[in-house]
N, C-alpha and C positions, 0 to 999 in steps of 0.2 A: 854488266853495267847496272848500277843501283840508282833508282830515282826515288826521291821523296816528294810527296805532294802535301803542302801545307796551305791552309786557308787563313787569310787575315781579314778580320772584320775591323774596318777602320772608320770611325765616326768622327766627323768634324762638325763645327758649329753651323756650317751651311750645307754640307752634303755628307753622304756616307757611301761606302763601297765595300763590296765583297770581292777580294782579290785571291786568285789562285797562284801559288808559287810552285815551280818545279825545280828541284835541285838535283843536279847530277854530281854525286859524291866522288865519282872517279875523276872527272875533269874540273870539278869545283865551279860549275856554271850554274847561274841562278837566273831564271826568267820569271816575269810576272805577267799575268793576264787578268784583265778586268772581267769579272763575271756579271756583276750587277752594280749599278750606280743609282743612287736615289737622293732626293732632296731632303734636307733637314732644315726646319725653320721654326721660329717661335710662333705660338698662337696665344691669344688672350682668352683665358678661362677664369670665370669667377673673379675677375679683376687682377689676376696674376699673369705674368708672362711665363708660359710653361712650354715644355718639350712635348711633342706628340710621340710619347714613348711607345704606345701601342703600334703606331704605324712604322716606327723604326724597327721594332721586333719583327713585325710582319715582313718588312723588306729584307731583313737579315735572313729570316727563315727561307724566303723565296730564293735568295742568292745561294744559300747552302744547298737547297733542293736542286737548283740548276747544276751545281757541281756534281752532285750525286747522279743526276739524270744522264750525265756524260759517261757514266760508268767508271769514273776515276776513283781509285782507292785513296781516300784522304787519311793521312797519317796523324794530323792534329789540326786544331783550330785555336786561334788566339784573337783576343779582342782588345782594342785600344780606343780611347775616346778623350774628349776634353776633361779637365779636372773640376774639382770643387763641388759639383752638383751631385745630388743623391736622391734615392728613392726610399720611402719608408714602407715597411712590411709589418703585417700583424703576425700573430703566432701561427696562423694557418698559411702564411706566405702570400697573402693577398695585399695589394697596395693600399696604403693609407694616405689620404690627402693627394696633392698634386705634385708632379715632378717639376717643381718651380725652377726656372732658369736663373743663373747668376746675374743676368742682365735685368732682372726684376728690381723694382725700386724699394722692395720691403726692407732692405738692409741700410737704407739711408740713415746716416748718423750713428749706426750701431758700432762701427769701428772706433769712432771717437769716444763712445761710451766705454768700450773695452779698455782703451788706452788710459782713460781717466780713472777707471776703477782698478785695473790690474797693473798699470804702468807699461808704457811702450817698451822700455828696456827689458822688463821682465818677460813680456810676451815674446820678444825677439830672442832673449837668452834661452828660453825654453824650446822655441820652435825653429828659429833660424829662417823664418819664412817672411817674404816680402809682404808689406802691408797693402792689401788691396781690399776695397770696401765690400767685395762680394765673396771673400773667403768663407769656407764652410763654418768657421768659428763664428762668424757674424750671421750667417744664414740660420744656423741652429738657434741662436739667441732670438732672432726675429721670429722664428717658428714658435718657440716657447712663449714669447710675449704676446704674439698676435693670434695664434691658433692653439691655445691651451687645451681646447676640447679634443684635440687629436692625440694628445700625449698618452693617455691611458690605453689607446688601441695599439700603440707601436711596440713591436718586439725586436725589430732589426732596422738598421739604417745601412744601405748599401750604396756605394758610389756607382756611377752609371755603368762602367764596364763590368763591375762585379754583379750588378743587377742583370745585365744582358747574359752573363755567364750563368747566373741563377735560373733565368728563364730557359736556358738550353739544358741545364744539368740538374736543377733542383738542389744544388749544393751552394752553401754560403762561403764567401771568401772576401778578404779585405787585402787587396794587393798594395804593397808598400809604396811604390813610386807614386801612385795616384793618391794614396792616403796622405803623403807628405804635403800635397798641395792644399790640404784643408786648413793648415796652420794649427792643427790639433795634435800632431805627432811630436813627441819629445825628441829633439835631435840627438840627445845623449844616449838614449836607449832604444830608439826606433819603435816605441810603443806609444799608445795614446797617452797624452799628458793629463794627469788627474786634475790639476789645477785649472787648466784651460777648459777641459771638458765640463768640469763642475760649474764654471762661470756661465756656460751656455744654458745650463738647466736641463740638458738632455741626460737621459739615463745611460750610464756607462755600459749597461748590459746590452745596449743596442749594437755595440761594436765588438767584433772578435779581434784577436791578435793579428796585426798586419803580417803578411807573408811576402817574402822577397820573390822576385820573378823566377820562374822555372819549375813551379810545382804544377801537377795536374789537379785541376779543381774537381773534375768529374767527367762524365761522358755524355755526348749528344747521340741519340739514336736516330740514324738517318732513315729515310723512307724504306730503304732496302733492308733495314734491320741491323746494320753494323753499328757497333759502339765506337765512337770516335772521341779520343781524348780532347778535352778543352783545357788548354794550357794557360796558366796565369803568366802572361807576358809582362813586359814593362807597360802597364796598361794606361798610363798617362801618355797621350800621343807625342808629347815633346820628349819624354823619356825614350820612347821608341825611335823617334827621329834622331836623337843624339847617338843612339847605338849605331844607326846607319850612316852617321856623318863620318866620312873618311878622313879623320883627323890624323895626319901623318907626322905632325911635328908637335913638340911639347908647347910651342908658342902659337898654336892654332886656336882660334876661337870659332864658335859656331853661331849661326843665326837661323833658327827655324822660322821660316817665313810663310805665313798663311793669314787666316783671320786675325790671329795674334802673331806678333814677332817676338821671339824669345832669344835673346843674345846672352851668351855666356861661355864658360869654359869648364872642363872637367877637373875635379880635384879629389884626391883621396881624403882630404880633411875639409871640414866646412869653414866658412869665414863668418864669424858672428861677433867680430869686434866692433868698436864704436864707428870706425870708418864704413864698415859694411852696413850697419844700421843707418848711418847718416845718408848713404847712397841708396837705401832701401833695396838691398841686394837679397835675393832669395837663395836658399840652399836646399833644393829639392832632391829627393832620393833618386838614385840611378841604379843601374845594374852593377853587380860585383862590388858593391861598397863604394862606388864612385858617386860623388856629389855633383849635381848640376848647379854650379854657382852661376846664377843668371839674373836677368831682369826682364820682366814682362813689359812689352811695348804694345800699344793698342793695335798696330799692324794694319792689314788690308781690310779690316772691318769697315773703316771709314770709306774706302773705295767701293766695297761691296754695297754699302748703303746708298752711295751716290749713283751707282749703276742701276740700282732698283728704283730709286726715286725719280731719276731722269729717264728711266726705261731705255738704257743704253745696252745694246746687244753686241755691238762690234768693239770689243776691248782693244784689239790690235790697232784699229783705226784711231781710237781715242788716244792711245799711247803715242802714235805717230804725230798726231796734232799737238800733244802735250810736249813732245821733244823739241818742237820748234819754238816754244815759248822761253823767255828769259828766266833764269833761275832766281829763286829766293825773293820774288816780288811779293808773295803772300806766304807767311810762315805762322804756324800754330803749334801748340804743344799737343801732340796726339794723345798723350797720357792724361790730359785733363779729364776729370770725372764727367764733365759735361758731354763727352763724346761716347760714353759707355752705351747709352741707348736713348738718344734724343728722339723726340717726335719727328723732327725734320733735320736730317744731318746737313743738308745743303745750307739751310738757314742758320744752323748752329755754327758751322765753319765761317759763314759770312759775318755772323755776329761777333765771333772771336777776332776776326780781322778788323772789324769796325771799332771794337773796343780798344784795340792797340794802335789805332791811327794808321792802319795800312790801307792800301787799295782793296776794294771788295771784289773777290772772284765771282763772276756771274756766269761765264761760259763753262760748258762741260770740261773743256781742256784746262781752263784756269783752275777749276776745283781739283782736278786730278794733279795738276802741277803743284798746287799747294800741298796736297797730301804727300806726293813723292818727295818733294824737297824737305818737308817737315820731318818725314820719317828718316831720310838720309842724315839730316842734321842731328836728330835724336840718336841714331845709330852711332854717330861719331862721338857724341857726348857719353853714351853708355859704355862704348868700347874703352874710352879713356878712363872712366870710373873703374872698370874692371881691371885695366892695366895698373892703375894706381893701387888698387886693392891687393893685387898679387905681387906688386913691386917689380914688374917686368913687362915690357911692351910686347904686343902681339905682332907676328910677322905675316900672318895670313888669316883670312876669314872664310869659312865654309858656309855658304847659304844653301839650305836644303828646303824641301817642301814646295808646295804649289807656287809660292811667290818667287821662287828662283827662276821661273820662266820669264819674268819681267826684266828684260835686258836693260831697259832704261833705269829702273830702280837699282839694279845690280851695279851699273856703272856709276850712278850717283852715290851709292854706298861706298864704292872703291875710292871715288874722288874725295868724298867727305872724310872718310876714315884714313885715307892716305896709305892703304896697304892693299896687297894683292887679294882679290876676291875670287873664289872658285865656287861656281854654281852647280848644284846637282848632288845627289839624285833628287828628282821631283817627288817620287813616292817614298820619301824617307821614313815616315811613320809606319807605312805598310812593311817596308823592308826590315826595320828594326823589330817589328812584331814577328816577322818570319824568322829573323835571326835568333831570337830567344827560343822559338819553337825548334829550330834545328839544333840548338845547344841541348835542349831538353831531350831530343831524340838521339843525342850523342853523335851527331854528324859534325859538329864543330866544337872546339874546346872552350873558347871564350870570346869576349867582345872584340878583342884585337884580331883574332882569327877571322871573325865575320867581316870586320872592316876591310881586311885584305881581299875577301871575296867581292865586296862592294867595289873596291878600287879596280879590280880586274874585269868586272862585268858592266860597269856603268861609266860612261864618258862624262867628264867635267868640262865646263866652259870657264875660261879664265878671263878676268877683267883686271886690267892694269890701271892703277890710279893716274889721273892727269892733274898734276899739281897746279897747272895754269887754268883749270876750269873755273867757271863762275862759283860753283858751290865750294870748291877747295879754297878759293880766295875768301869766301864768306866765312868759312871755318877759321882760317888763319887770322882774319881780322877780329873775329870774336875772341880767339885765344889771346891775341895781343892786347885787346882791350881789357880782358879779364886779368891778365898778368899785370897790366899797368895799375888797375884798381887794387890788386893785392899788394903791389909794391908801395902804393900810396896809403894803404890802410894803416 
């Protein structure tokens, strides 16, 4: 019997974990065990919202040491994180400046500046990436304009997972799936786009050629002296989550639900036509030449902020209270820029409701109901946009990630979208991370082979749409009103 042990370092915007996977190649069984979990949060430094990157590295090393202390032989390590953010290094490999978060306000107005100077159509034609005000394209321009004194010190710019890999191995790498989130990679040649990079003012020498998932970056030397390969997995957490999404049908869509919700479908070709631009659809890189045609939705970040501000510790109790409330009494647009990082999320949601003449949610459950209903309605709208784009309706939606544990939101999603929803696995980004490692170790042949392993090892929960539910009626009424307006136009 042959066992493989792989370690996944999976960093999210609110927490991180070091997970150990054991794969039995004879029986094709895969199990996960959490070794170390830790908090990740923003801190204010020198007026910027930044990541505590040193504490993240320390927590990762602690988790890896814990695995080694158990006497387990580790076959490989992989790292996945959120996208767009980066760390600057000098020629000696020392950090330059701060690891500023995408939620920092320094990019305010920069996206509009880029669209005015380069042209929105031209940026999209080159990158195929959704316009979000915090994309690396705009972060770099903000850096150059606001902190020019740093530029002469910089030799390299590494995205967060590549930086963590550098800390472990001393080797530089620019992994492709995460690189595409920057809006700086040319969708036609999978390399950095000269025009877009030039507009930022950053030196192209800061960036090496993007590499596709599956290469060994270098080796981490464990306390016992063993050299363990560090594999470049699909290092954007959504890319990893999609790899682990058990998409069994060609008309299946996915929703990676966490701090962000990312809804989309897989395609061998990108969608960069006028309809895709109009809907602000992104074409992020995936494994094996598959594009992640998707849209970013603000997701459970809104709820996470409410829980923190209201000091709510019992989420299941809150969801139970929320379920008893009527649907669609309070509705906001979760993707409004005002919700990216407001000083007070509760007040911001209340202000949005007030400005649109709605009742004001004041109780904890009312705020949660507002978030859940608003997300479900936005899911329905985005799913329709994606279906229109590909010219074919979806028959099922797979929800993966931590948010798939929220049965109320899953059911609201099924009701609003009007299709069957399958929830699970929870640890999708970790599993996808492990999947690429197993392929690199020649234990699995490809993504489809790995998805079969996921389907046989992890149970899914199915949610059937209720067409007579309040939220389904709300969606039907909206669609009828929209059609009437279009007919009268």
